[in-house]
Structures are given as C-alpha cells and as structure tokens.
C-alpha positions in Angstrom: -0.1 -0.1 0.1 1.5 3.5 -1.0 1.1 5.9 1.7 3.2 8.5 0.1 1.7 12.0 -0.4 2.7 11.7 -4.1 0.3 8.9 -4.5 -2.1 9.8 -7.3 -5.1 9.2 -5.1 -3.8 11.5 -2.3 -3.1 14.1 -5.1 -6.6 13.8 -6.5 -8.1 14.2 -3.0 -6.0 17.3 -2.3 -6.7 19.0 -5.6 -10.8 18.3 -4.9 -10.4 19.7 -1.3 -8.7 22.8 -2.6 -11.2 23.3 -5.4 -14.2 22.9 -3.2 -12.6 25.3 -0.6 -12.0 27.8 -3.4 -15.6 27.3 -4.6 -16.8 28.2 -1.1 -14.9 31.5 -1.4 -12.6 30.7 1.6 -9.0 31.5 1.8 -6.5 29.2 3.6 -6.6 31.5 6.6 -10.3 31.6 6.8 -10.6 27.9 6.5 -8.2 27.2 9.2 -10.4 29.5 11.5 -13.5 27.6 10.4 -11.7 24.3 11.1 -10.4 25.7 14.6 -6.9 24.8 13.2 -3.8 26.9 12.3 -4.0 27.9 8.7 -0.6 26.4 8.3 -2.3 22.9 8.8 -4.6 23.7 5.8 -1.6 25.0 3.7 0.7 21.9 4.3 -2.2 19.6 3.6 -3.2 21.5 0.3 0.5 21.8 -0.7 1.1 18.1 -0.3 3.6 18.5 2.5 1.5 16.6 5.0 -0.9 13.6 4.9 -4.5 14.1 6.1 -6.0 11.6 8.6 -9.2 10.0 8.2 -10.4 12.1 11.1 -9.1 15.4 9.6 -10.7 14.4 6.3 -14.0 14.0 8.0 -13.8 17.4 9.8 -12.6 19.0 6.5 -15.5 17.8 4.6 -17.9 18.7 7.3 -16.5 22.3 7.4 -16.8 22.4 3.6 -20.4 21.0 3.8 -19.7 18.1 1.6 -20.2 14.4 2.4 -17.0 12.6 3.3 -18.1 10.0 0.9 -17.5 12.3 -1.9 -13.8 12.4 -0.9 -13.6 8.6 -0.8 -15.4 8.5 -4.4 -12.7 10.9 -5.6 -9.9 8.6 -4.5 -11.4 5.3 -5.6 -12.1 6.7 -9.0 -8.2 7.1 -9.6 -6.2 4.3 -11.2 -2.9 3.5 -9.2 -0.2 1.4 -10.7 0.5 -1.7 -8.4 
C-alpha cells in the first residue's frame, strides 16, 4: 500500500479539497479558522507536505459542507499502478 503523499489518489483528493474550498470563497486562513486549526495545517495539507488523517478528512468535509463519501469516491476513481 502506497502511503506516500505523491500517491495519485492523495493528489486527486487534495486537488478536490482545494477546489471545493476555493468554490466556497474561503482563503486558507479563513478555512483554518473555520476548522479551529492553524491555517498552516490547511496550507501543508493542500500543498502536499502533510498527509491528512481520516478524522481530519471528515472534519475538513464537514467544514466544507460536503459528504466525506465524496472524498472517498474521488480517491477510488483514480487508477493506481500496483
């Protein structure tokens, strides 16, 4: 199992999360405040410098008002070389 942040599934997830945040008109700083986390956490996640845990992903999705299942669907639709 590839846990690397360069994994295509991880990259697709992060791209989607960043797009949803931008579509909501939220800056990284504003979204960090909404999450109750430092904006640096959001920045590191969205720049691919830090993995996002399952619990963080659920919180991220709830703050963006999207179903966490959508995030899982994004990742499962990406083909990964074995």
